[in-house]
N, C-alpha and C positions, 0 to 999 in steps of 0.2 A: 697299913693293908701291905706295903711293901714287906714287911715284917711275916705276914701269914703268903706272901708271894714264895719268897725266900725257903720260906720252912717248907712251902710244897713242893717245891723245885728238889731240896735237899732230901725226901724222900722218895720222890721217882726218880731219883739220880743211886741213891741207894738200893733204892728194886731192881733197875736196870743192872746196876755191876753185882748184884747179887743173881739176879740171873744168868748174867754172863758167864759168871765165874762157875756158877754147878754146872753150865752145860759145859764150860772146858773142862772140870773137873771129871765129868761123867765121860766124856772122849777120852781124856787121859788114861783113867781108870779101865776103860774100855781096850782100849790099846796096849795097857800094859800087861793084861789077862791074855789077850790076843795079838802077838807082835805083827800076824797078817790081816788084823783087823783093818778095813777101807769101807770106802763108803759106796761102792762099788754096787751096780744090781748084782743081785745073783742069777744067773742063768735061768730064762723063762719066767723070769718076774720085772716089774715095775722098778722103777729107778726110784732112790729115795729121794731126791730132789722134787720128782714129778708127782709121788706118794706126799710127801709135805706139803708143797703148794693144793695137790688137791683137800687136803687136810685142811688148811686153813682156808681154802676157799667157801668150805662147807660148813665151817666154825663161823668166820665170818657171815654167812647167811641164815643161819640159826640163829646167834646173837641177835644181828638186825630186825628177822623176821620177829623174834620173842620180842623185844621192846618194843617195838610196835605193836604187835599185838595186844602188850598191855598197855601202852599210851593210847588206843584206841578206845578199847575195852573200859579205861577210865574213866576215857572222856565220854563215852556214850553214857556209863552210869552217872556222870555228873552230870549229864545235857549238855554241853558245851557243841558250838558248830564251829570252833576256828580256832586255830593256835594260839592266837594272840589272848582268845577267850580263854582258853585252856590256864594259859600261863597266869593271867589275871588271877582265874581261880584258885588256882593253887597256890599261888604268893599270899593272896587272903588266906587262904589254909589255913599255910604251915607259919606264918609270919608270926602270927600270936605266940607259938608253940618256941619256937627259936630266937624271940626278943630278946636284946639283952638287957639286964635293969641296971644303972650305975650305983 
């Protein structure tokens, strides 16, 4: 069990490091191409930080809403009335497919 958790954290760490590296690389390339590059807003436009926070908020709303709709549709289709019943039914449905045989 600890080996699995360790490998999951390793994969997550590599993913985060790759994401940060790609972001830094893209900023560096933008500054190299245009030395006057800055993250200041253009006159008459919204600041980049405000635009990014709005995009994050809308993305989060769509992701949570979409997953909630999927769970509700699957729950309705399976005929469950509570989260515990949904978990039990899902576990019973998926357990035989992913059960390890020694």
